[in-house]
Backbone as CSV, one residue per row, in Angstrom:
resi,resn,N_x,N_y,N_z,CA_x,CA_y,CA_z,C_x,C_y,C_z
1,GLU,0.816,-1.209,0.000,0.000,0.000,0.000,0.852,1.262,0.000
2,SER,2.041,1.187,0.611,2.894,2.365,0.676,3.405,2.779,-0.699
3,LYS,3.322,1.870,-1.665,3.783,2.174,-3.023,2.639,2.611,-3.948
4,ILE,1.449,2.739,-3.399,0.282,3.097,-4.214,-0.131,4.533,-3.943
5,SER,-0.309,5.288,-5.010,-0.830,6.655,-4.921,-2.069,6.763,-5.790
6,VAL,-3.059,7.481,-5.315,-4.307,7.647,-6.064,-4.420,9.088,-6.538
7,VAL,-4.586,9.240,-7.841,-4.801,10.557,-8.431,-6.110,10.511,-9.212
8,HIS,-7.041,11.357,-8.834,-8.326,11.389,-9.534,-8.218,12.162,-10.841
9,LEU,-8.987,11.731,-11.808,-9.063,12.454,-13.075,-9.787,13.778,-12.865
10,GLY,-9.810,14.590,-13.899,-10.470,15.890,-13.808,-11.534,16.069,-14.870
11,VAL,-12.183,17.209,-14.816,-13.233,17.551,-15.772,-13.006,18.980,-16.240
12,ASP,-13.245,19.221,-17.521,-13.166,20.580,-18.065,-14.406,21.336,-17.600
13,GLN,-14.286,21.979,-16.461,-15.450,22.626,-15.845,-15.937,23.831,-16.646
14,GLU,-15.039,24.473,-17.371,-15.455,25.606,-18.205,-16.327,25.121,-19.360
15,LEU,-15.903,24.036,-20.001,-16.666,23.492,-21.122,-18.032,23.000,-20.680
16,PHE,-18.063,22.154,-19.643,-19.322,21.539,-19.242,-20.187,22.471,-18.400
17,GLY,-19.648,23.598,-18.004,-20.430,24.568,-17.249,-20.986,25.704,-18.080
18,THR,-20.871,25.603,-19.410,-21.321,26.702,-20.275,-22.835,26.812,-20.359
19,ASN,-23.529,25.672,-20.167,-25.008,25.663,-20.170,-25.629,26.149,-21.469
20,ASN,-25.010,25.810,-22.602,-25.651,26.062,-23.889,-26.712,24.994,-24.112
21,ILE,-27.945,25.443,-24.313,-29.057,24.495,-24.419,-29.133,23.920,-25.829
22,ASN,-29.233,22.586,-25.916,-29.366,21.921,-27.208,-30.757,22.186,-27.768
23,SER,-30.808,22.841,-28.919,-32.095,23.265,-29.480,-32.978,22.097,-29.875
24,GLN,-32.366,20.956,-30.194,-33.144,19.803,-30.655,-34.100,19.286,-29.581
25,PHE,-33.690,19.396,-28.317,-34.509,18.842,-27.238,-34.861,19.878,-26.173
26,LYS,-34.681,21.161,-26.474,-34.834,22.185,-25.443,-36.248,22.274,-24.886
27,ASP,-37.243,21.850,-25.671,-38.629,21.936,-25.209,-39.179,20.586,-24.772
28,GLN,-38.297,19.597,-24.595,-38.728,18.257,-24.228,-38.018,17.795,-22.961
29,SER,-38.698,16.996,-22.177,-38.105,16.433,-20.965,-37.378,15.140,-21.323
30,TYR,-36.147,15.012,-20.856,-35.408,13.788,-21.174,-34.431,13.436,-20.058
31,ILE,-34.136,12.134,-20.001,-33.147,11.555,-19.098,-31.950,11.163,-19.951
32,LEU,-30.764,11.354,-19.415,-29.547,11.128,-20.198,-28.775,9.915,-19.693
33,PHE,-28.325,9.103,-20.650,-27.405,7.989,-20.393,-26.200,8.246,-21.285
34,VAL,-24.982,8.206,-20.727,-23.793,8.591,-21.491,-22.760,7.473,-21.513
35,GLY,-22.238,7.202,-22.717,-21.129,6.262,-22.842,-21.497,4.976,-23.544
36,SER,-20.591,4.022,-23.475,-20.838,2.728,-24.103,-21.963,2.004,-23.381
37,ARG,-22.514,1.018,-24.049,-23.647,0.275,-23.479,-23.300,-1.203,-23.311
38,ASP,-22.016,-1.482,-23.087,-21.582,-2.859,-22.846,-22.302,-3.422,-21.623
39,GLY,-22.238,-4.742,-21.477,-23.001,-5.405,-20.421,-22.862,-4.796,-19.042
40,TYR,-21.620,-4.488,-18.638,-21.402,-3.965,-17.285,-21.952,-2.550,-17.107
41,LYS,-22.245,-1.874,-18.222,-22.817,-0.528,-18.146,-24.301,-0.561,-17.774
42,ASN,-24.911,-1.761,-17.869,-26.267,-1.987,-17.357,-27.337,-1.164,-18.091
43,PHE,-27.137,-0.942,-19.377,-28.097,-0.145,-20.149,-29.454,-0.836,-20.235
44,ILE,-29.444,-2.141,-20.445,-30.707,-2.874,-20.551,-31.458,-2.827,-19.223
45,GLY,-30.738,-2.962,-18.119,-31.375,-2.837,-16.806,-31.986,-1.462,-16.621
46,PHE,-31.269,-0.450,-17.075,-31.769,0.927,-17.023,-33.066,1.063,-17.813
47,LEU,-33.109,0.502,-19.023,-34.324,0.557,-19.831,-35.488,-0.151,-19.130
48,LYS,-35.202,-1.289,-18.526,-36.257,-2.047,-17.843,-36.807,-1.269,-16.657
49,ALA,-35.923,-0.578,-15.931,-36.368,0.230,-14.793,-37.265,1.369,-15.264
50,CYS,-36.881,2.014,-16.365,-37.690,3.107,-16.917,-39.025,2.602,-17.446
51,ALA,-39.002,1.424,-18.056,-40.235,0.857,-18.613,-41.234,0.504,-17.515
52,ALA,-40.721,0.267,-16.301,-41.590,-0.091,-15.174,-42.186,1.139,-14.498
53,SER,-41.829,2.326,-14.976,-42.274,3.565,-14.336,-43.345,4.275,-15.147
54,LYS,-44.483,4.511,-14.527,-45.544,5.275,-15.186,-45.159,6.741,-15.347
55,VAL,-44.233,7.189,-14.510,-43.759,8.577,-14.589,-42.845,8.778,-15.789
56,ILE,-42.100,7.732,-16.153,-41.078,7.844,-17.193,-41.531,7.290,-18.545
57,LYS,-42.013,6.056,-18.557,-42.272,5.369,-19.818,-43.217,6.143,-20.720
58,ASN,-42.738,6.455,-21.928,-43.512,7.166,-22.951,-44.024,8.521,-22.475
59,GLN,-43.411,9.040,-21.420,-43.699,10.388,-20.925,-42.453,11.267,-21.022
60,ILE,-41.297,10.641,-20.785,-40.018,11.334,-20.783,-39.076,10.606,-21.737
61,ILE,-38.405,11.350,-22.592,-37.490,10.768,-23.564,-36.221,10.263,-22.866
62,ILE,-35.696,9.169,-23.347,-34.416,8.641,-22.890,-33.409,8.844,-24.020
63,ILE,-32.344,9.586,-23.741,-31.297,9.816,-24.734,-30.051,9.054,-24.320
64,ALA,-29.584,8.162,-25.197,-28.326,7.445,-24.997,-27.277,8.140,-25.859
65,PHE,-26.338,8.826,-25.217,-25.323,9.579,-25.953,-24.040,8.768,-26.052
66,GLY,-23.517,8.627,-27.283,-22.294,7.868,-27.501,-22.575,6.373,-27.603
67,GLY,-21.521,5.615,-27.785,-21.672,4.160,-27.820,-22.112,3.592,-29.151
68,GLY,-22.300,4.444,-30.173,-22.730,3.958,-31.481,-24.221,3.722,-31.565
69,GLN,-24.679,3.491,-32.773,-26.099,3.263,-33.007,-26.591,2.023,-32.253
70,PHE,-27.877,2.008,-31.938,-28.456,0.842,-31.274,-28.282,-0.405,-32.145
71,SER,-27.956,-1.506,-31.509,-27.888,-2.792,-32.206,-29.296,-3.323,-32.428
72,GLN,-29.415,-4.328,-33.264,-30.719,-4.957,-33.481,-31.260,-5.531,-32.173
73,TYR,-30.355,-6.071,-31.359,-30.775,-6.616,-30.066,-31.349,-5.514,-29.180
74,GLU,-30.655,-4.381,-29.109,-31.141,-3.270,-28.294,-32.478,-2.759,-28.807
75,GLU,-32.608,-2.648,-30.117,-33.870,-2.184,-30.693,-35.004,-3.149,-30.381
76,SER,-34.685,-4.441,-30.375,-35.724,-5.439,-30.068,-36.148,-5.341,-28.605
77,ILE,-35.182,-5.070,-27.716,-35.499,-4.900,-26.298,-36.370,-3.663,-26.091
78,ILE,-36.002,-2.570,-26.743,-36.769,-1.323,-26.628,-38.210,-1.545,-27.073
79,ALA,-38.376,-2.256,-28.182,-39.725,-2.536,-28.685,-40.485,-3.469,-27.748
80,SER,-39.801,-4.483,-27.235,-40.470,-5.458,-26.373,-40.911,-4.847,-25.055
81,LEU,-40.220,-3.789,-24.623,-40.581,-3.117,-23.374,-41.731,-2.130,-23.557
82,GLY,-42.141,-1.936,-24.791,-43.309,-1.107,-25.042,-43.047,0.376,-25.208
83,PHE,-41.798,0.760,-25.465,-41.517,2.168,-25.699,-42.030,2.580,-27.082
84,LEU,-42.671,3.722,-27.154,-43.136,4.246,-28.426,-41.975,4.830,-29.215
85,ASP,-42.161,4.951,-30.525,-41.124,5.531,-31.376,-40.758,6.932,-30.887
86,GLY,-39.469,7.200,-30.822,-39.013,8.525,-30.448,-38.799,8.727,-28.964
87,TYR,-39.119,7.722,-28.151,-38.948,7.884,-26.701,-37.656,7.276,-26.167
88,VAL,-36.946,6.521,-27.002,-35.595,6.070,-26.676,-34.748,6.338,-27.910
89,VAL,-33.844,7.297,-27.810,-33.062,7.711,-28.980,-31.575,7.637,-28.678
90,GLN,-30.794,7.463,-29.741,-29.345,7.419,-29.609,-28.750,8.606,-30.347
91,MET,-27.763,9.245,-29.718,-27.085,10.386,-30.322,-25.579,10.230,-30.205
92,ASN,-24.869,10.753,-31.209,-23.420,10.850,-31.143,-23.038,12.314,-31.295
93,GLY,-21.819,12.666,-30.935,-21.384,14.043,-31.096,-20.157,14.343,-30.267
94,ASN,-19.779,15.615,-30.263,-18.590,16.032,-29.525,-18.953,16.490,-28.121
95,ASP,-17.945,16.945,-27.387,-18.176,17.355,-26.001,-19.080,18.577,-25.896
96,GLU,-19.058,19.433,-26.903,-19.920,20.617,-26.877,-21.390,20.200,-26.934
97,ILE,-21.694,19.229,-27.782,-23.068,18.731,-27.868,-23.456,18.036,-26.568
98,LEU,-22.539,17.243,-26.031,-22.810,16.554,-24.772,-23.051,17.558,-23.646
99,ALA,-22.246,18.604,-23.593,-22.409,19.629,-22.557,-23.786,20.262,-22.639
100,SER,-24.264,20.499,-23.858,-25.582,21.109,-24.028,-26.691,20.162,-23.610
101,LEU,-26.475,18.868,-23.805,-27.478,17.882,-23.381,-27.534,17.779,-21.861
102,TYR,-26.374,17.780,-21.220,-26.355,17.789,-19.755,-27.136,18.989,-19.214
103,ALA,-26.957,20.140,-19.860,-27.470,21.404,-19.326,-28.990,21.422,-19.173
104,SER,-29.690,20.675,-20.015,-31.153,20.722,-19.936,-31.787,19.364,-19.641
105,ALA,-30.969,18.378,-19.279,-31.509,17.057,-18.922,-32.149,17.088,-17.538
106,ILE,-33.149,16.264,-17.340,-33.720,16.099,-16.001,-32.660,15.538,-15.063
107,CYS,-31.916,14.561,-15.560,-30.843,13.964,-14.769,-29.978,13.099,-15.666
108,LEU,-28.796,12.780,-15.174,-27.957,11.743,-15.759,-28.168,10.487,-14.931
109,VAL,-28.419,9.368,-15.599,-28.481,8.090,-14.895,-27.235,7.291,-15.263
110,PHE,-26.498,6.858,-14.245,-25.237,6.138,-14.431,-25.371,4.797,-13.707
111,PRO,-25.923,3.779,-14.398,-26.326,2.540,-13.725,-25.312,1.401,-13.758
112,SER,-24.053,1.711,-13.997,-23.027,0.676,-14.181,-22.963,-0.313,-13.015
113,LEU,-22.662,-1.553,-13.354,-22.454,-2.574,-12.325,-21.119,-2.360,-11.630
114,TYR,-20.149,-1.816,-12.352,-18.877,-1.410,-11.758,-18.212,-0.382,-12.666
115,GLU,-17.332,0.421,-12.094,-16.590,1.439,-12.838,-15.216,1.614,-12.203
116,GLY,-14.215,1.881,-13.041,-12.892,2.190,-12.524,-12.823,3.624,-12.026
117,PHE,-13.601,4.496,-12.653,-13.682,5.897,-12.207,-15.055,6.449,-12.570
118,GLY,-15.248,6.825,-13.819,-16.561,7.324,-14.232,-16.604,8.831,-14.371
119,LEU,-16.300,9.347,-15.565,-16.307,10.791,-15.799,-17.700,11.405,-15.999
120,PRO,-18.659,10.711,-16.638,-19.958,11.352,-16.902,-20.627,11.986,-15.682
121,PRO,-20.631,11.361,-14.492,-21.261,12.035,-13.348,-20.621,13.377,-13.016
122,LEU,-19.299,13.474,-13.140,-18.622,14.733,-12.851,-18.929,15.770,-13.924
123,GLU,-18.976,15.342,-15.178,-19.355,16.254,-16.267,-20.755,16.803,-16.023
124,ALA,-21.655,15.916,-15.599,-23.036,16.327,-15.326,-23.092,17.349,-14.199
125,MET,-22.339,17.103,-13.129,-22.329,18.040,-12.007,-21.895,19.430,-12.452
126,ALA,-20.867,19.485,-13.295,-20.374,20.778,-13.784,-21.447,21.510,-14.579
127,ALA,-22.348,20.760,-15.214,-23.413,21.341,-16.033,-24.721,21.526,-15.257
128,LYS,-24.672,21.359,-13.941,-25.859,21.496,-13.091,-26.940,20.480,-13.452
129,CYS,-26.489,19.281,-13.767,-27.396,18.174,-14.089,-27.345,17.173,-12.938
130,PRO,-28.460,16.896,-12.270,-28.462,15.961,-11.142,-28.008,14.565,-11.555
131,VAL,-27.326,13.892,-10.658,-26.778,12.567,-10.929,-27.527,11.508,-10.131
132,VAL,-27.966,10.474,-10.835,-28.591,9.307,-10.216,-27.721,8.122,-10.611
133,CYS,-27.167,7.398,-9.634,-26.112,6.449,-9.985,-26.074,5.213,-9.088
134,SER,-25.318,4.232,-9.571,-25.088,3.005,-8.820,-24.288,3.288,-7.554
135,ASN,-24.465,2.425,-6.576,-23.743,2.589,-5.306,-22.550,1.644,-5.209
136,THR,-22.017,1.212,-6.363,-20.963,0.195,-6.385,-19.594,0.759,-6.757
137,SER,-18.573,-0.028,-6.553,-17.170,0.211,-6.930,-16.738,1.648,-6.653
138,SER,-16.285,2.363,-7.681,-15.673,3.679,-7.462,-16.682,4.813,-7.314
139,MET,-17.944,4.560,-7.623,-18.906,5.659,-7.699,-19.040,6.468,-6.403
140,PRO,-19.223,5.853,-5.244,-19.338,6.663,-4.022,-18.096,7.489,-3.732
141,GLU,-16.913,6.970,-4.075,-15.677,7.714,-3.848,-15.628,8.974,-4.712
142,VAL,-16.110,8.873,-5.942,-16.059,9.991,-6.880,-17.225,10.960,-6.666
143,ILE,-18.407,10.415,-6.453,-19.621,11.227,-6.407,-19.897,11.771,-5.005
144,ASN,-19.386,11.081,-3.989,-19.597,11.507,-2.603,-21.096,11.624,-2.296
145,ASP,-21.514,12.739,-1.702,-22.930,12.888,-1.345,-23.706,13.650,-2.416
146,ALA,-23.111,13.792,-3.604,-23.715,14.625,-4.650,-24.507,13.822,-5.670
147,GLY,-25.100,12.728,-5.243,-25.900,11.924,-6.144,-26.959,11.143,-5.387
148,ILE,-27.938,10.643,-6.126,-28.947,9.738,-5.583,-28.512,8.324,-5.954
149,TYR,-28.272,7.494,-4.961,-27.723,6.157,-5.197,-28.811,5.076,-5.254
150,PHE,-28.472,4.010,-5.985,-29.338,2.824,-6.021,-28.469,1.593,-6.236
151,ASN,-29.000,0.456,-5.860,-28.365,-0.833,-6.138,-28.600,-1.151,-7.615
152,PRO,-27.547,-1.268,-8.437,-27.754,-1.475,-9.874,-28.388,-2.822,-10.221
153,ASN,-28.414,-3.742,-9.265,-29.050,-5.037,-9.499,-30.530,-5.024,-9.130
154,SER,-31.013,-3.885,-8.629,-32.418,-3.765,-8.249,-33.118,-2.770,-9.172
155,LEU,-33.955,-3.287,-10.062,-34.683,-2.407,-10.970,-35.639,-1.503,-10.197
156,GLU,-36.177,-2.008,-9.105,-37.106,-1.224,-8.301,-36.388,-0.046,-7.648
157,GLU,-35.200,-0.279,-7.105,-34.433,0.816,-6.510,-34.049,1.849,-7.560
158,MET,-33.654,1.380,-8.737,-33.271,2.302,-9.800,-34.461,3.155,-10.229
159,ARG,-35.598,2.506,-10.444,-36.814,3.235,-10.833,-37.176,4.287,-9.798
160,SER,-37.157,3.898,-8.540,-37.529,4.807,-7.462,-36.568,5.994,-7.374
161,ALA,-35.274,5.738,-7.545,-34.272,6.799,-7.457,-34.457,7.821,-8.579
162,ILE,-34.702,7.326,-9.799,-34.903,8.242,-10.928,-36.173,9.058,-10.718
163,GLU,-37.233,8.403,-10.282,-38.498,9.100,-10.058,-38.364,10.170,-8.985
164,SER,-37.510,9.932,-7.982,-37.371,10.907,-6.900,-36.826,12.229,-7.423
165,ILE,-35.911,12.184,-8.364,-35.361,13.410,-8.958,-36.406,14.099,-9.832
166,ILE,-37.213,13.310,-10.508,-38.233,13.871,-11.406,-39.341,14.571,-10.629
167,THR,-39.717,13.994,-9.499,-40.914,14.475,-8.791,-40.631,15.398,-7.611
168,ASP,-39.389,15.458,-7.155,-39.057,16.255,-5.963,-38.103,17.384,-6.355
169,GLU,-38.642,18.566,-6.579,-37.835,19.700,-7.037,-36.813,20.129,-5.987
170,GLU,-37.187,20.062,-4.705,-36.255,20.448,-3.644,-35.058,19.504,-3.606
171,LEU,-35.318,18.216,-3.743,-34.237,17.232,-3.778,-33.342,17.476,-4.984
172,ARG,-33.945,17.736,-6.117,-33.201,18.010,-7.346,-32.256,19.199,-7.148
173,ASP,-32.778,20.292,-6.602,-31.964,21.489,-6.388,-30.820,21.219,-5.413
174,ASN,-31.094,20.409,-4.397,-30.070,20.082,-3.403,-28.943,19.266,-4.026
175,ILE,-29.292,18.314,-4.868,-28.289,17.481,-5.526,-27.443,18.321,-6.477
176,ILE,-28.056,19.273,-7.169,-27.305,20.171,-8.053,-26.291,20.980,-7.250
177,THR,-26.723,21.522,-6.109,-25.834,22.319,-5.256,-24.670,21.487,-4.742
178,LEU,-24.953,20.272,-4.295,-23.895,19.385,-3.806,-22.941,19.005,-4.928
179,GLY,-23.480,18.853,-6.132,-22.645,18.528,-7.281,-21.660,19.635,-7.606
180,LEU,-22.113,20.872,-7.547,-21.239,22.019,-7.828,-20.128,22.122,-6.782
181,GLN,-20.417,21.719,-5.558,-19.386,21.711,-4.516,-18.397,20.573,-4.752
182,ASN,-18.910,19.405,-5.096,-18.066,18.227,-5.280,-17.112,18.381,-6.464
183,ILE,-17.586,19.013,-7.527,-16.792,19.104,-8.755,-15.529,19.932,-8.558
184,LYS,-15.498,20.754,-7.523,-14.324,21.573,-7.253,-13.093,20.721,-6.948
185,ASN,-13.317,19.471,-6.557,-12.215,18.574,-6.208,-11.631,17.852,-7.412
186,PHE,-12.178,18.110,-8.608,-11.788,17.319,-9.779,-11.429,18.217,-10.973
187,SER,-10.263,18.834,-10.879,-9.777,19.647,-11.998,-8.595,18.945,-12.654
188,TRP,-8.378,19.221,-13.946,-7.230,18.635,-14.628,-5.920,19.211,-14.078
189,GLN,-5.962,20.468,-13.583,-4.769,21.060,-12.994,-4.354,20.291,-11.736
190,LYS,-5.341,19.958,-10.912,-5.053,19.181,-9.703,-4.518,17.804,-10.073
191,CYS,-5.108,17.197,-11.095,-4.653,15.887,-11.562,-3.199,15.964,-12.016
192,ALA,-2.868,17.003,-12.779,-1.493,17.163,-13.276,-0.519,17.425,-12.136
193,ASP,-0.895,18.290,-11.206,-0.010,18.622,-10.086,0.290,17.401,-9.227
194,GLU,-0.746,16.614,-8.934,-0.552,15.436,-8.089,0.262,14.360,-8.808
195,THR,0.066,14.247,-10.121,0.850,13.285,-10.903,2.322,13.689,-10.924
196,LEU,2.577,14.971,-11.144,3.953,15.477,-11.130,4.616,15.247,-9.774
197,ASP,3.858,15.450,-8.723,4.394,15.261,-7.363,4.843,13.821,-7.157
198,ILE,4.086,12.878,-7.691,4.444,11.461,-7.567,5.721,11.176,-8.343
199,TYR,5.816,11.702,-9.576,7.028,11.497,-10.371,8.254,12.044,-9.646
200,GLN,8.091,13.198,-9.033,9.211,13.812,-8.326,9.633,12.993,-7.115
201,LYS,8.677,12.430,-6.418,8.999,11.597,-5.249,9.695,10.314,-5.676
202,VAL,9.245,9.723,-6.782,9.826,8.463,-7.250,11.245,8.668,-7.756
203,THR,11.469,9.771,-8.493,12.785,10.008,-9.092,13.734,10.766,-8.161
204,GLY,13.169,11.383,-7.135,13.993,12.183,-6.245,14.410,13.506,-6.869
205,LYS,13.750,13.905,-7.949,14.084,15.129,-8.654,12.905,16.110,-8.574
206,THR,13.190,17.393,-8.623,12.153,18.419,-8.624,12.278,19.292,-9.860
């Protein structure tokens, strides 16, 4: 353990804090899922939790950003769960587009079964987007008290956690405030400084 140092990654807070609203969805309510949709990312579980909610299903759009177009398997799952056309969409784009999506999303849902770190929750916090996330692996260390947690293996817990952000404005505002405080601990400058400090200690040079 004495040979291990932990350096957290950072977030471009200026970029993700610009709050440019994406015109394509500015007048629609949507939940955001960001990144790849591999098995451990629990995207299918996320869809099932949303499909079980009368508050969400076919009432609020689900946007999956990144990860490529939906596969035939994913499309078949979406159809089998009863989502209407246009209520589960996939988008690709650059960080500017992603920042604009964070800015007007109801929340980011990060349902991974495990993560080594997880940048999307921090990006969301910088954009004043509430975070609803798994309570496993690295997430509590990174997100601290600035998110609504759920067991990613429990669809009921996930559904309830997402609904709480949608229906409780006071809770939503509180999570946004905590997120803005938490994000201060994750800058690229801090990441670079701490990494340099480790190199200097290892080499004995300054």
